[in-house]
C-alpha positions in Angstrom: 67.1 -6.9 -11.3 69.3 -5.7 -8.5 68.8 -2.6 -6.3 71.5 -0.9 -8.2 69.5 -1.2 -11.5 66.2 0.0 -10.0 65.2 3.4 -11.4 64.5 6.0 -8.7 61.2 7.8 -8.7 61.0 11.4 -9.5 59.6 13.8 -6.9 56.5 14.2 -9.1 56.0 10.5 -9.4 56.3 10.0 -5.7 53.9 12.8 -5.0 51.4 11.4 -7.6 51.6 7.9 -6.0 51.2 9.3 -2.5 48.2 11.4 -3.7 46.5 8.4 -5.3 47.0 6.3 -2.2 45.7 9.0 0.1 42.6 9.8 -2.1 41.7 6.1 -2.3 42.1 5.7 1.5 40.5 9.0 2.5 38.1 9.7 -0.3 35.2 10.8 2.0 36.1 12.0 5.5 34.3 14.2 8.0 36.5 16.6 10.0 35.7 19.2 12.7 37.9 22.0 13.8 38.4 25.8 14.0 38.9 27.9 11.0 42.3 29.7 10.9 43.8 32.1 8.2 40.7 32.1 6.0 41.3 33.7 2.6 38.9 34.2 -0.3 41.1 34.3 -3.4 40.3 36.5 -6.4 39.7 33.3 -8.3 36.7 32.6 -6.0 38.4 29.7 -4.2 38.5 29.5 -0.4 41.8 28.7 1.4 42.1 28.1 5.2 43.6 25.9 7.9 41.5 23.6 10.1 43.0 23.6 13.7 42.0 21.4 16.7 44.5 23.1 19.1 47.1 20.4 18.6 47.4 19.9 14.8 46.1 21.6 11.7 45.6 20.7 8.1 45.4 23.0 5.0 42.0 23.1 3.3 40.8 24.3 -0.1 37.2 24.7 -1.2 37.0 25.5 -4.9 34.7 28.0 -6.5 32.6 25.3 -8.2 31.8 23.9 -4.7 31.6 26.8 -2.3 28.9 28.6 -4.3 26.5 26.0 -2.8 27.6 26.8 0.7 25.2 29.4 2.0 27.4 31.1 4.5 31.1 32.3 4.5 33.4 30.8 7.1 35.1 33.2 9.5 38.3 32.9 11.5 37.8 31.5 14.9 34.5 29.6 14.3 34.1 25.8 14.5 33.0 24.0 11.4 32.3 20.5 10.3 33.3 19.6 6.8 33.4 16.7 4.4 36.0 16.1 1.8 38.9 14.0 0.6 42.6 14.0 1.7 45.0 14.8 -1.1 48.5 16.2 -1.8 49.1 19.6 -3.4 51.8 18.2 -5.7 53.5 21.5 -6.5 54.5 21.9 -2.9 54.2 18.4 -1.6 51.8 19.6 1.1 48.9 17.5 2.6 45.6 19.2 2.2 41.8 18.6 2.4 39.7 19.2 -0.6 36.3 20.3 0.8 33.0 19.1 -0.7 30.6 20.4 1.9 30.9 22.6 5.0 28.5 23.5 7.8 28.8 25.5 11.1 29.4 23.6 14.3 29.0 24.9 17.8 26.9 27.8 19.0 29.2 30.6 17.9 29.5 29.2 14.3 25.8 28.5 14.1 25.0 32.0 15.3 27.4 33.7 12.8 26.1 31.6 9.9 22.5 32.3 10.9 23.0 36.0 11.0 24.7 36.0 7.6 21.8 34.3 6.0 19.2 36.3 7.8 20.7 39.6 6.9 21.1 38.7 3.3 17.5 37.5 2.9 16.2 40.5 4.9 17.9 42.9 2.6 16.1 41.2 -0.3 12.7 41.7 1.4 11.9 38.0 1.8 10.6 38.5 5.4 8.3 41.4 4.6 4.8 41.1 6.0 3.2 42.5 2.9 4.3 39.5 0.8 3.0 36.9 3.2 0.0 35.1 1.9 -3.1 34.7 4.1 -3.9 31.2 5.4 -7.3 30.1 4.0 -10.2 30.6 6.5 -11.5 27.0 6.2 -8.8 24.7 4.8 -10.1 21.4 3.4 -6.8 19.8 2.1 -3.5 20.1 4.0 0.0 19.0 2.9 2.6 18.0 5.6 6.3 18.0 4.9 8.3 16.3 7.7 10.1 13.1 8.6 8.2 9.8 8.0 9.4 8.4 11.4 9.5 11.6 13.6 6.9 12.5 16.2 5.9 15.7 14.3 3.8 14.0 11.7 2.0 11.8 14.2 1.2 14.9 16.3 -0.1 16.8 13.3 -2.1 13.8 12.1 -3.6 13.1 15.5 -4.8 16.7 15.9 -6.2 16.9 12.3 -8.1 13.6 12.4 -9.4 14.1 15.9 -10.7 17.6 15.6 -11.5 18.0 11.8 -12.7 14.9 10.1 -13.5 16.9 7.0 -9.8 17.8 6.4 -7.7 15.5 4.1 -4.0 15.2 4.4 -1.2 14.9 1.7 2.0 13.7 3.2 5.4 14.4 1.6 8.2 12.7 3.6 11.6 14.4 3.9 14.8 14.2 5.9 14.8 16.9 8.6 18.2 16.5 10.1 21.8 15.9 9.0 23.5 16.1 5.7 21.1 16.5 2.8 18.1 17.4 5.0 17.7 20.9 3.6 17.7 19.7 0.0 15.3 16.9 1.0 12.8 19.3 2.5 13.2 21.7 -0.4 12.5 18.9 -3.0 9.5 17.8 -1.0 8.0 21.4 -1.1 8.6 21.6 -4.9 7.1 18.1 -5.3 3.9 19.1 -3.4 3.5 22.2 -5.6 4.1 20.2 -8.8 1.5 17.7 -7.6 -1.0 20.4 -6.7 -0.8 22.0 -10.2 -2.1 18.7 -11.7 -5.3 18.8 -9.5 -8.7 20.2 -10.4 -9.4 23.6 -8.8 -11.7 22.0 -6.2 -9.1 19.4 -5.3 -6.2 21.9 -4.7 -4.2 21.9 -1.5 -5.1 24.9 0.8 -2.1 25.1 3.1 1.2 23.3 3.7 2.8 22.6 7.1 6.6 22.3 7.0 8.6 21.4 10.1 9.9 18.9 12.7 10.0 18.4 16.4 12.5 20.0 18.8 16.2 19.5 19.0 19.5 21.3 19.4 20.5 24.2 17.2 22.6 21.8 15.0 19.6 19.4 14.7 17.4 22.3 13.4 20.1 23.8 11.1 18.6 22.4 7.9 15.7 24.9 8.3 18.2 27.8 8.2 19.2 26.9 4.6 19.0 29.7 2.1 17.8 27.6 -0.8 15.1 26.1 1.4 14.0 29.6 2.4 13.7 30.6 -1.2 11.7 27.5 -2.0 9.2 28.3 0.8 8.8 31.9 -0.6 8.3 30.6 -4.1 5.7 28.0 -3.1 2.2 28.5 -4.7 0.7 27.1 -1.6 0.7 29.1 1.7 3.2 27.7 4.2 3.0 27.3 7.9 6.4 26.6 9.5 6.5 24.4 12.6 10.1 23.9 13.6 11.2 22.8 17.0 9.7 24.3 20.2 8.3 27.8 20.9 11.7 29.3 21.7 13.3 28.0 18.5 13.4 30.5 15.6 14.8 29.5 12.2 15.1 31.2 8.8 12.1 29.0 7.7 10.0 30.6 10.4 10.9 34.1 9.2 10.2 33.5 5.6 7.0 31.4 5.9 3.5 32.9 5.7 2.8 31.9 9.3 4.9 30.6 12.1 3.6 28.0 14.6 5.5 27.4 17.8 5.2 23.6 17.4 3.9 21.0 14.9 0.8 20.4 17.1 0.1 24.1 17.2 0.3 24.3 13.4 -2.4 21.6 13.2 -4.4 23.5 15.8 -4.3 26.6 13.6 -5.6 24.6 10.6 -8.5 23.1 12.4 -9.3 25.9 14.8 -11.5 27.8 12.4 -13.6 24.7 11.7 -14.2 24.3 15.5 -15.1 28.0 15.6 -17.7 27.6 12.9 -19.2 24.5 14.5 -19.4 26.3 17.9 -21.0 29.4 16.3 -23.6 27.1 14.6 -24.3 25.4 17.9 -24.8 28.8 19.6 -27.1 30.0 16.8 -29.1 26.7 17.0 -29.5 27.2 20.8 -30.5 30.8 20.4 -33.0 30.0 17.7 -34.7 27.3 19.8 -34.9 29.6 22.7 -36.4 32.4 20.6 -39.0 30.0 19.1 -40.1 28.9 22.6 -40.3 32.4 23.9 -42.3 33.7 20.9 -44.8 30.8 21.2 -45.2 31.4 25.0 -45.6 35.2 24.5 -48.2 34.7 21.8 -50.3 32.3 24.0 -49.9 34.6 27.0 -50.9 37.6 25.0 -54.2 36.0 23.7 -55.1 34.8 27.2 -54.4 38.2 28.8 -56.5 40.0 26.2 -59.5 37.7 26.5 -59.3 37.9 30.3 -59.1 41.7 30.2 -62.1 42.2 28.0 -64.2 39.8 30.0 -63.3 41.6 33.2 -64.1 45.0 31.6 -67.5 44.0 30.3 -68.4 42.3 33.6 -67.6 45.5 35.5 -69.6 47.6 33.1 -72.6 45.3 33.4 -72.3 45.3 37.1 -72.3 49.1 37.3 -75.3 49.3 35.0 -77.2 46.9 37.1 -76.5 48.9 40.2 -77.6 52.1 38.5 -80.7 50.3 37.3 -81.6 49.1 40.8 -81.1 52.5 42.2 -83.3 54.2 39.6 -86.0 51.5 39.9 -86.4 52.2 43.5 -87.4 55.7 42.7 -89.9 54.9 39.9 -93.6 54.0 40.0 -94.8 50.6 39.0 -95.7 51.6 35.5 -92.6 53.6 34.9 -90.6 50.8 36.4 -92.0 48.3 34.0 -91.2 50.7 31.1 -87.7 51.4 32.4 -87.1 47.8 33.1 -88.0 46.8 29.6 -85.8 49.5 28.1 -82.8 48.8 30.2 -83.3 45.1 29.7 -83.1 45.6 26.0 -79.9 47.7 26.5 -78.4 45.0 28.6 -79.1 42.4 26.0 -77.5 44.7 23.4 -74.5 45.3 25.5 -74.1 41.6 26.2 -74.3 40.8 22.5 -71.7 43.5 21.8 -69.5 41.9 24.4 -69.8 38.5 22.8 -69.1 40.0 19.3 -66.1 41.9 20.6 -64.7 38.9 22.3 -65.1 36.8 19.2 -63.4 39.5 17.1 -60.5 39.8 19.5 -60.1 36.0 19.6 -60.2 35.8 15.8 -57.6 38.7 15.5 -55.3 37.2 18.1 -55.7 33.8 16.5 -54.7 35.1 13.1 -51.7 36.9 14.7 -50.7 33.7 16.5 -50.9 31.7 13.2 -48.8 34.3 11.5 -46.2 34.2 14.2 -46.2 30.4 14.2 -45.7 30.4 10.4 -42.8 32.8 10.8 -41.3 30.7 13.5 -41.9 27.6 11.5 -39.9 29.1 8.6 -37.0 29.7 10.9 -37.1 26.1 12.1 -34.3 23.7 10.9 -37.1 21.1 10.2 -38.8 23.4 7.7 -36.5 22.2 5.0 -38.2 18.7 5.3 -41.3 20.1 3.7 -39.3 21.0 0.5 -38.3 17.4 -0.1 -35.1 17.4 1.9 -34.3 14.9 4.7 -32.0 14.6 7.7 -29.7 11.6 7.9 -28.3 10.4 11.2 -26.1 7.5 12.3 -27.4 5.1 14.9 -26.0 7.2 17.7 -27.8 10.4 16.5 -24.8 12.1 14.8 -25.8 14.1 11.7 -24.1 12.7 8.6 -22.5 15.5 6.7 -19.7 13.8 4.8 -19.9 10.6 2.9 -16.2 10.0 3.6 -17.1 9.6 7.3 -19.3 6.5 6.5 -18.5 3.0 5.5 -20.4 0.3 3.6 -22.9 -1.5 5.9 -23.4 1.5 8.3 -27.0 1.8 9.6 -28.7 5.1 9.0 -31.9 6.9 10.2 -33.6 9.1 7.7 -36.1 11.7 8.8 -38.7 12.9 6.2 -41.4 15.5 6.4 -43.8 12.7 7.5 -42.2 9.7 9.1 -38.8 8.1 9.5 -36.9 5.5 7.6 -34.0 3.1 8.5 -31.4 2.5 5.8 -28.0 0.8 5.2 -25.1 2.2 3.2 -24.6 0.1 0.1 -22.0 2.3 -1.8 -20.2 5.5 -1.2 -19.3 8.3 -3.7 -17.0 11.1 -2.5 
């Protein structure tokens, strides 16, 4: 068929073919630029131009898409958007149909942050009175962060090094880039769903959500409004640990407690256990000192009392003897014999009273000392051995408190009320 016989395309057909070609070739592109001439139409659609200072392209973000974008673009801010290149056939104009949009650059990030913060603040999501207390002595901790980032390793190292009794539930999530906010939100919901299937004594006590440091754009996922609402709706108290101490995100504001870094979040979790152990050590030291002091005081008191009575009776007898000698020198032989016999009997009686008194005092002090010793013995940590309990230690002397800290084949020392045993772990039940 010759050129003269070829049917020309209509404008609509040409526009349709160009549109199909463009959409196939540019189905998923990322573009960054400044928002110009932003319009929110009554239909709910967004229309604006994206400008890089040299060129610009028309953009449209339809109502069915922009409701998922948690901030409203403003003229003059820089944004990064993803979409497909197409043709608006009615006018034959090139345009970008936007699928997702996020702020880019400090100005845009600050504007978007303030929009989200103000909206959630008006709803009361940051109020202190709705924040849940962190359990005093957490036994099970969930961690939501990247599988490959340093944050999880920092948290894990602190928890395992300083609190062997704490168990960890790890929920990996993306923490940066497109889809990161949704990934963290789904992980939080998954942890809560998992926790609801556990027995009450196996429930998670607290959840750490966060990541290591980075730029404002790196941390932007934690400013997502849907993520903030998921944190607030969590049944498990949440500690946020995003970035460094100077970094504040919406997740920090809405969480029950904000930690300046992931390591600091782990320190908060294990700090109370260390406080308890330190208090117990202090009490043990004070109790041992008190027992030693009471025993020493009891022994010293008995010794002082006996010495005092012996000294008093010796002085009394000495004075009587001196008086007797003085009187005897002034008596006749007959009277002297009579007086001597009389006073000799008195001296014997006094001496007997002395011995009786000393025996009574010794008996009384001995009973008091026995009573004090019994009281001290009741306070002793070893007194529980007399009731059938035992103390189990590893070979290096560490007290065994948790079966999970042992393994099959470990050698153990068992202290009973009378005697000691050596044993080997054959099986473990947690």
